[in-house]
ROKEGU-699864 format. One record per atom (N, C-alpha, C): z, x, y; residue number from 0; atom name; chain; residue in one letter. Coordinates in Angstrom, 2 decimals. Atoms other than C-alpha are relative to their C-alpha. Layout:
residues N
+---------+---------+---------+-----+-------+--------+---------+
!      zz !      xx !      yy ! num ! atomo ! cadena ! residuo !
+---------+---------+---------+-----+-------+--------+---------+
!       Z !       X !       Y ! NUM !    CA !      A !       a !
...
+---------+---------+---------+-----+-------+--------+---------+
END
This chain:
residues 86
+---------+---------+---------+-----+-------+--------+---------+
!      zz !      xx !      yy ! num ! atomo ! cadena ! residuo !
+---------+---------+---------+-----+-------+--------+---------+
!   -1.32 !    0.14 !    0.37 !   0 !     N !      A !       m !
!   -9.40 !    2.08 !   -2.53 !   0 !    CA !      A !       m !
!   -0.24 !   -0.14 !   -1.54 !   0 !     C !      A !       m !
!   -0.67 !    0.41 !    1.17 !   1 !     N !      A !       k !
!   -7.98 !    2.23 !   -5.73 !   1 !    CA !      A !       k !
!    1.49 !   -0.74 !   -0.56 !   1 !     C !      A !       k !
!   -1.01 !    0.38 !    0.69 !   2 !     N !      A !       i !
!   -5.47 !    0.31 !   -7.81 !   2 !    CA !      A !       i !
!    0.50 !    0.17 !   -1.12 !   2 !     C !      A !       i !
!   -0.70 !    0.36 !    1.30 !   3 !     N !      A !       c !
!   -3.73 !    1.44 !  -10.77 !   3 !    CA !      A !       c !
!    1.01 !   -0.19 !   -0.61 !   3 !     C !      A !       c !
!   -1.39 !    0.74 !    0.40 !   4 !     N !      A !       n !
!   -1.11 !   -0.63 !  -12.81 !   4 !    CA !      A !       n !
!    0.42 !    0.92 !   -1.20 !   4 !     C !      A !       n !
!   -0.71 !   -1.33 !    1.00 !   5 !     N !      A !       v !
!    0.71 !    1.59 !  -15.33 !   5 !    CA !      A !       v !
!    0.79 !   -1.03 !   -0.72 !   5 !     C !      A !       v !
!   -0.68 !    1.23 !    0.80 !   6 !     N !      A !       s !
!    2.24 !   -0.69 !  -18.02 !   6 !    CA !      A !       s !
!    1.09 !    1.54 !   -0.25 !   6 !     C !      A !       s !
!   -1.31 !   -0.97 !    0.20 !   7 !     N !      A !       r !
!    5.87 !    0.42 !  -19.29 !   7 !    CA !      A !       r !
!   -0.10 !    1.11 !   -1.04 !   7 !     C !      A !       r !
!    0.42 !   -0.92 !    1.42 !   8 !     N !      A !       k !
!    3.62 !    1.45 !  -22.47 !   8 !    CA !      A !       k !
!   -0.74 !    1.44 !    0.20 !   8 !     C !      A !       k !
!    0.87 !   -0.96 !   -0.14 !   9 !     N !      A !       g !
!    2.06 !    3.67 !  -20.51 !   9 !    CA !      A !       g !
!   -1.81 !   -0.25 !    0.44 !   9 !     C !      A !       g !
!    1.51 !    0.10 !    0.45 !  10 !     N !      A !       k !
!   -1.35 !    2.39 !  -21.02 !  10 !    CA !      A !       k !
!   -0.61 !   -0.29 !    1.88 !  10 !     C !      A !       k !
!   -0.19 !    0.10 !   -1.04 !  11 !     N !      A !       e !
!   -2.82 !    2.61 !  -17.62 !  11 !    CA !      A !       e !
!   -1.63 !   -0.81 !    0.93 !  11 !     C !      A !       e !
!    1.60 !    1.03 !   -0.10 !  12 !     N !      A !       k !
!   -5.63 !   -0.07 !  -15.97 !  12 !    CA !      A !       k !
!   -0.51 !    0.56 !    1.85 !  12 !     C !      A !       k !
!   -0.58 !   -0.50 !   -1.74 !  13 !     N !      A !       t !
!   -7.47 !    1.46 !  -12.39 !  13 !    CA !      A !       t !
!   -1.45 !   -1.35 !    0.32 !  13 !     C !      A !       t !
!    0.17 !    0.39 !   -0.86 !  14 !     N !      A !       k !
!   -9.22 !   -1.25 !  -10.30 !  14 !    CA !      A !       k !
!   -0.62 !    0.49 !    1.63 !  14 !     C !      A !       k !
!    0.42 !   -0.64 !   -0.99 !  15 !     N !      A !       r !
!  -11.50 !   -0.19 !   -7.25 !  15 !    CA !      A !       r !
!   -0.09 !   -1.04 !    0.92 !  15 !     C !      A !       r !
!   -0.36 !    0.89 !   -0.82 !  16 !     N !      A !       v !
!  -10.39 !   -2.37 !   -3.98 !  16 !    CA !      A !       v !
!   -1.16 !    0.10 !    1.22 !  16 !     C !      A !       v !
!    1.31 !   -0.70 !   -1.17 !  17 !     N !      A !       p !
!  -13.30 !   -2.36 !   -0.87 !  17 !    CA !      A !       p !
!    1.21 !    0.15 !    1.02 !  17 !     C !      A !       p !
!   -0.80 !   -0.09 !   -1.25 !  18 !     N !      A !       n !
!  -11.41 !   -0.99 !    1.93 !  18 !    CA !      A !       n !
!    0.48 !   -0.94 !    0.42 !  18 !     C !      A !       n !
!   -0.76 !    0.99 !   -1.14 !  19 !     N !      A !       t !
!  -10.86 !   -4.02 !    4.42 !  19 !    CA !      A !       t !
!    0.74 !   -0.67 !   -1.04 !  19 !     C !      A !       t !
!   -0.86 !    0.01 !    1.20 !  20 !     N !      A !       i !
!   -9.22 !   -5.45 !    1.17 !  20 !    CA !      A !       i !
!    1.23 !    0.57 !    0.41 !  20 !     C !      A !       i !
!   -0.73 !   -1.23 !   -0.03 !  21 !     N !      A !       a !
!   -6.98 !   -2.24 !    1.45 !  21 !    CA !      A !       a !
!    0.38 !   -0.35 !    1.34 !  21 !     C !      A !       a !
!   -1.11 !    0.37 !   -1.10 !  22 !     N !      A !       f !
!   -5.79 !   -2.91 !    4.49 !  22 !    CA !      A !       f !
!    0.24 !   -1.10 !    0.91 !  22 !     C !      A !       f !
!   -0.38 !    0.85 !   -0.31 !  23 !     N !      A !       s !
!   -5.75 !   -5.96 !    4.88 !  23 !    CA !      A !       s !
!    1.38 !   -0.23 !   -0.49 !  23 !     C !      A !       s !
!   -0.85 !   -0.06 !    0.82 !  24 !     N !      A !       m !
!   -3.05 !   -5.56 !    1.97 !  24 !    CA !      A !       m !
!    1.15 !    0.78 !    0.99 !  24 !     C !      A !       m !
!   -0.51 !   -1.20 !   -0.57 !  25 !     N !      A !       i !
!   -1.57 !   -2.64 !    3.98 !  25 !    CA !      A !       i !
!    1.09 !   -1.14 !    1.60 !  25 !     C !      A !       i !
!   -1.09 !    0.56 !   -1.80 !  26 !     N !      A !       k !
!   -1.07 !   -4.51 !    7.45 !  26 !    CA !      A !       k !
!    0.49 !   -1.17 !   -0.59 !  26 !     C !      A !       k !
!   -0.44 !    1.05 !   -0.18 !  27 !     N !      A !       t !
!   -0.29 !   -7.56 !    5.76 !  27 !    CA !      A !       t !
!    2.20 !    0.22 !   -0.15 !  27 !     C !      A !       t !
!   -1.36 !   -0.60 !    0.74 !  28 !     N !      A !       f !
!    3.06 !   -5.54 !    4.09 !  28 !    CA !      A !       f !
!    1.06 !    0.26 !    1.23 !  28 !     C !      A !       f !
!   -1.74 !   -0.83 !   -0.94 !  29 !     N !      A !       f !
!    4.58 !   -4.69 !    7.64 !  29 !    CA !      A !       f !
!   -0.17 !   -0.80 !    1.42 !  29 !     C !      A !       f !
!    0.05 !    0.45 !   -0.93 !  30 !     N !      A !       t !
!    3.39 !   -7.89 !    9.35 !  30 !    CA !      A !       t !
!    0.40 !   -1.88 !   -0.76 !  30 !     C !      A !       t !
!   -0.32 !    1.38 !    0.07 !  31 !     N !      A !       s !
!    4.40 !  -10.59 !    6.95 !  31 !    CA !      A !       s !
!    1.46 !    0.21 !   -0.81 !  31 !     C !      A !       s !
!   -1.01 !    0.59 !   -0.30 !  32 !     N !      A !       k !
!    7.94 !  -12.27 !    6.80 !  32 !    CA !      A !       k !
!    0.30 !    0.27 !   -1.84 !  32 !     C !      A !       k !
!    0.58 !   -0.55 !    1.11 !  33 !     N !      A !       e !
!    7.36 !  -11.95 !    3.18 !  33 !    CA !      A !       e !
!    1.00 !    1.25 !   -0.68 !  33 !     C !      A !       e !
!   -0.18 !   -1.41 !    1.58 !  34 !     N !      A !       y !
!    7.75 !   -8.10 !    2.08 !  34 !    CA !      A !       y !
!    1.16 !    0.29 !    1.99 !  34 !     C !      A !       y !
!   -0.72 !    0.03 !   -1.53 !  35 !     N !      A !       k !
!   10.58 !   -8.26 !    5.73 !  35 !    CA !      A !       k !
!    1.66 !    1.33 !   -1.01 !  35 !     C !      A !       k !
!   -0.94 !   -0.55 !    0.75 !  36 !     N !      A !       e !
!   13.30 !   -7.00 !    3.09 !  36 !    CA !      A !       e !
!   -0.15 !    1.02 !   -0.80 !  36 !     C !      A !       e !
!   -0.13 !   -1.46 !    0.70 !  37 !     N !      A !       i !
!   11.79 !   -4.18 !    1.40 !  37 !    CA !      A !       i !
!   -0.15 !    0.88 !    0.82 !  37 !     C !      A !       i !
!   -0.11 !   -0.48 !   -0.96 !  38 !     N !      A !       r !
!   10.85 !   -3.26 !    4.63 !  38 !    CA !      A !       r !
!    1.08 !    0.64 !    0.43 !  38 !     C !      A !       r !
!   -1.59 !   -0.57 !   -0.07 !  39 !     N !      A !       e !
!   14.25 !   -2.65 !    5.37 !  39 !    CA !      A !       e !
!    1.04 !    0.80 !   -1.10 !  39 !     C !      A !       e !
!    0.00 !   -1.17 !    1.13 !  40 !     N !      A !       d !
!   15.08 !   -1.11 !    2.10 !  40 !    CA !      A !       d !
!   -0.21 !    1.35 !    0.45 !  40 !     C !      A !       d !
!    1.03 !   -1.60 !   -0.28 !  41 !     N !      A !       f !
!   12.52 !    1.88 !    3.45 !  41 !    CA !      A !       f !
!    0.35 !   -0.09 !    1.61 !  41 !     C !      A !       f !
!   -0.59 !    0.35 !   -1.36 !  42 !     N !      A !       s !
!   14.46 !    1.41 !    7.12 !  42 !    CA !      A !       s !
!   -1.38 !    0.09 !    1.08 !  42 !     C !      A !       s !
!    0.94 !   -0.09 !   -0.83 !  43 !     N !      A !       i !
!   11.13 !    0.54 !    8.22 !  43 !    CA !      A !       i !
!    0.07 !   -1.62 !    1.10 !  43 !     C !      A !       i !
!   -0.09 !    1.76 !   -1.02 !  44 !     N !      A !       d !
!   12.03 !   -2.26 !   11.35 !  44 !    CA !      A !       d !
!   -1.46 !   -1.12 !    0.12 !  44 !     C !      A !       d !
!    1.25 !    1.32 !   -0.48 !  45 !     N !      A !       n !
!    9.47 !   -5.17 !   12.74 !  45 !    CA !      A !       n !
!   -0.68 !    0.94 !    1.31 !  45 !     C !      A !       n !
!    0.52 !   -0.50 !   -0.72 !  46 !     N !      A !       l !
!    6.61 !   -3.33 !   14.41 !  46 !    CA !      A !       l !
!   -0.67 !   -0.98 !    0.85 !  46 !     C !      A !       l !
!    0.90 !    0.56 !   -0.95 !  47 !     N !      A !       s !
!    5.08 !   -4.43 !   17.37 !  47 !    CA !      A !       s !
!   -1.14 !    0.64 !   -0.58 !  47 !     C !      A !       s !
!    1.97 !   -0.22 !    0.22 !  48 !     N !      A !       k !
!    1.27 !   -4.86 !   17.17 !  48 !    CA !      A !       k !
!   -0.07 !    1.33 !    1.05 !  48 !     C !      A !       k !
!    0.69 !   -0.97 !    0.14 !  49 !     N !      A !       k !
!    0.53 !   -1.80 !   18.99 !  49 !    CA !      A !       k !
!    0.47 !    1.10 !   -0.81 !  49 !     C !      A !       k !
!    0.10 !   -1.07 !    1.41 !  50 !     N !      A !       q !
!    2.30 !    0.53 !   16.20 !  50 !    CA !      A !       q !
!   -0.55 !   -0.67 !   -0.64 !  50 !     C !      A !       q !
!    0.97 !    0.47 !    0.54 !  51 !     N !      A !       i !
!    0.61 !   -1.63 !   14.33 !  51 !    CA !      A !       i !
!   -1.36 !    0.62 !   -0.64 !  51 !     C !      A !       i !
!    1.31 !   -0.52 !   -0.29 !  52 !     N !      A !       e !
!   -2.35 !   -0.93 !   15.37 !  52 !    CA !      A !       e !
!   -0.66 !    1.47 !   -0.23 !  52 !     C !      A !       e !
!    0.17 !   -1.80 !   -0.44 !  53 !     N !      A !       i !
!   -1.55 !    3.08 !   15.99 !  53 !    CA !      A !       i !
!    0.49 !    0.48 !   -1.96 !  53 !     C !      A !       i !
!   -0.06 !    0.25 !    2.01 !  54 !     N !      A !       f !
!   -0.60 !    2.65 !   11.79 !  54 !    CA !      A !       f !
!   -1.28 !    0.25 !   -0.43 !  54 !     C !      A !       f !
!    1.40 !    0.31 !   -0.33 !  55 !     N !      A !       m !
!   -3.99 !    1.06 !   11.42 !  55 !    CA !      A !       m !
!   -0.72 !    0.89 !   -0.14 !  55 !     C !      A !       m !
!    0.94 !   -0.90 !   -0.59 !  56 !     N !      A !       d !
!   -5.95 !    3.56 !   12.93 !  56 !    CA !      A !       d !
!    0.49 !    1.53 !   -0.79 !  56 !     C !      A !       d !
!   -0.42 !   -1.67 !    1.35 !  57 !     N !      A !       d !
!   -3.91 !    6.86 !   10.68 !  57 !    CA !      A !       d !
!   -0.13 !   -0.77 !   -1.18 !  57 !     C !      A !       d !
!    0.07 !    0.73 !    1.22 !  58 !     N !      A !       v !
!   -4.23 !    4.57 !    7.66 !  58 !    CA !      A !       v !
!   -2.07 !    0.29 !   -0.02 !  58 !     C !      A !       v !
!    1.35 !   -0.40 !    0.18 !  59 !     N !      A !       r !
!   -8.20 !    4.42 !    7.97 !  59 !    CA !      A !       r !
!   -0.39 !    1.34 !    0.45 !  59 !     C !      A !       r !
!    0.08 !   -1.68 !    0.47 !  60 !     N !      A !       e !
!   -8.43 !    8.56 !    8.91 !  60 !    CA !      A !       e !
!    0.30 !    0.09 !   -1.21 !  60 !     C !      A !       e !
!   -0.64 !   -0.66 !    1.78 !  61 !     N !      A !       l !
!   -6.64 !    8.93 !    5.65 !  61 !    CA !      A !       l !
!   -1.46 !   -0.48 !   -0.95 !  61 !     C !      A !       l !
!    1.07 !    0.57 !    0.58 !  62 !     N !      A !       f !
!   -9.23 !    6.98 !    4.61 !  62 !    CA !      A !       f !
!   -1.18 !    0.74 !   -0.68 !  62 !     C !      A !       f !
!    1.42 !   -0.82 !   -0.30 !  63 !     N !      A !       r !
!  -12.22 !    8.97 !    5.74 !  63 !    CA !      A !       r !
!    0.28 !    1.22 !   -0.13 !  63 !     C !      A !       r !
!   -0.24 !   -1.91 !   -0.01 !  64 !     N !      A !       s !
!  -10.51 !   12.41 !    5.68 !  64 !    CA !      A !       s !
!   -0.52 !    0.31 !   -1.48 !  64 !     C !      A !       s !
!   -1.01 !   -0.55 !    0.96 !  65 !     N !      A !       y !
!   -8.31 !   12.24 !    1.94 !  65 !    CA !      A !       y !
!   -0.63 !   -1.23 !   -1.44 !  65 !     C !      A !       y !
!   -0.06 !    0.71 !    1.19 !  66 !     N !      A !       k !
!   -9.76 !   11.26 !   -1.30 !  66 !    CA !      A !       k !
!    0.68 !   -0.05 !   -1.14 !  66 !     C !      A !       k !
!   -0.93 !   -0.28 !    1.18 !  67 !     N !      A !       d !
!   -7.83 !   10.39 !   -4.40 !  67 !    CA !      A !       d !
!    1.61 !    0.63 !   -0.06 !  67 !     C !      A !       d !
!   -1.18 !    0.43 !   -0.16 !  68 !     N !      A !       l !
!   -4.93 !   10.03 !   -2.09 !  68 !    CA !      A !       l !
!    1.22 !   -0.75 !   -0.54 !  68 !     C !      A !       l !
!   -0.79 !    1.35 !    0.02 !  69 !     N !      A !       e !
!   -1.88 !    7.87 !   -3.23 !  69 !    CA !      A !       e !
!    1.19 !   -0.01 !    1.33 !  69 !     C !      A !       e !
!   -0.54 !    0.36 !   -1.01 !  70 !     N !      A !       v !
!   -0.61 !    6.21 !   -0.66 !  70 !    CA !      A !       v !
!    1.57 !   -0.69 !   -0.21 !  70 !     C !      A !       v !
!   -1.11 !    0.60 !    0.79 !  71 !     N !      A !       m !
!    2.18 !    4.18 !   -2.35 !  71 !    CA !      A !       m !
!   -0.08 !   -0.64 !   -1.20 !  71 !     C !      A !       m !
!    0.08 !    0.46 !    1.51 !  72 !     N !      A !       t !
!    3.45 !    3.52 !   -6.04 !  72 !    CA !      A !       t !
!    1.43 !   -1.35 !    0.54 !  72 !     C !      A !       t !
!   -0.98 !    0.94 !   -0.07 !  73 !     N !      A !       i !
!    5.83 !    0.27 !   -6.47 !  73 !    CA !      A !       i !
!    0.00 !   -0.41 !   -1.90 !  73 !     C !      A !       i !
!   -0.53 !   -0.02 !    1.25 !  74 !     N !      A !       e !
!    7.55 !   -0.19 !   -9.48 !  74 !    CA !      A !       e !
!    0.28 !   -1.57 !    0.38 !  74 !     C !      A !       e !
!   -0.53 !    1.31 !    0.00 !  75 !     N !      A !       r !
!    8.40 !   -4.00 !  -10.47 !  75 !    CA !      A !       r !
!    0.80 !    0.15 !   -0.71 !  75 !     C !      A !       r !
!   -0.86 !    0.13 !    0.54 !  76 !     N !      A !       e !
!   10.75 !   -5.38 !  -11.97 !  76 !    CA !      A !       e !
!    0.42 !    0.48 !   -1.66 !  76 !     C !      A !       e !
!    0.76 !    0.24 !    0.92 !  77 !     N !      A !       d !
!    9.19 !   -5.68 !  -15.35 !  77 !    CA !      A !       d !
!   -0.01 !    1.57 !   -1.00 !  77 !     C !      A !       d !
!    1.15 !   -1.60 !   -0.23 !  78 !     N !      A !       g !
!    8.36 !   -1.52 !  -15.18 !  78 !    CA !      A !       g !
!   -1.57 !    0.29 !   -0.02 !  78 !     C !      A !       g !
!    1.38 !   -0.40 !    0.61 !  79 !     N !      A !       e !
!    5.06 !   -1.98 !  -14.97 !  79 !    CA !      A !       e !
!    0.07 !    0.47 !    1.53 !  79 !     C !      A !       e !
!   -0.30 !   -0.99 !   -1.29 !  80 !     N !      A !       i !
!    4.18 !    0.64 !  -11.92 !  80 !    CA !      A !       i !
!   -1.70 !   -0.73 !    0.61 !  80 !     C !      A !       i !
!    1.30 !    0.13 !   -0.45 !  81 !     N !      A !       e !
!    1.56 !   -0.01 !   -9.32 !  81 !    CA !      A !       e !
!   -0.48 !    1.00 !    0.75 !  81 !     C !      A !       e !
!   -0.40 !   -1.08 !   -0.88 !  82 !     N !      A !       k !
!    0.05 !    3.10 !   -7.33 !  82 !    CA !      A !       k !
!   -1.61 !   -0.54 !    0.61 !  82 !     C !      A !       k !
!    0.72 !   -0.10 !   -1.72 !  83 !     N !      A !       y !
!   -2.40 !    2.32 !   -4.17 !  83 !    CA !      A !       y !
!   -0.69 !    1.56 !    0.18 !  83 !     C !      A !       y !
!    0.75 !   -1.55 !    0.18 !  84 !     N !      A !       i !
!   -5.00 !    5.67 !   -4.28 !  84 !    CA !      A !       i !
!   -1.15 !   -0.15 !    0.90 !  84 !     C !      A !       i !
!    1.12 !    0.05 !   -0.62 !  85 !     N !      A !       l !
!   -7.52 !    6.25 !   -1.94 !  85 !    CA !      A !       l !
!   -1.37 !    0.24 !   -0.35 !  85 !     C !      A !       l !
+---------+---------+---------+-----+-------+--------+---------+
END
């Protein structure tokens, strides 16, 4: 997985991230209380452990099947954009 940071000026920085860290980041997003408001904004309710397992299996399959698939884009308040790409 790679993370692309795009600044307001359009400058792009790309960092490679090992898949295990990427899985951890995604799982944390779906389980942490810290991200509860963001999940609610996207109409994602609290997921059960089983639902998270199923989701992570699907993500794992995406990692195997597709390269350079944009998984998630986050725009920060300061205008910087973070893109998560398989």
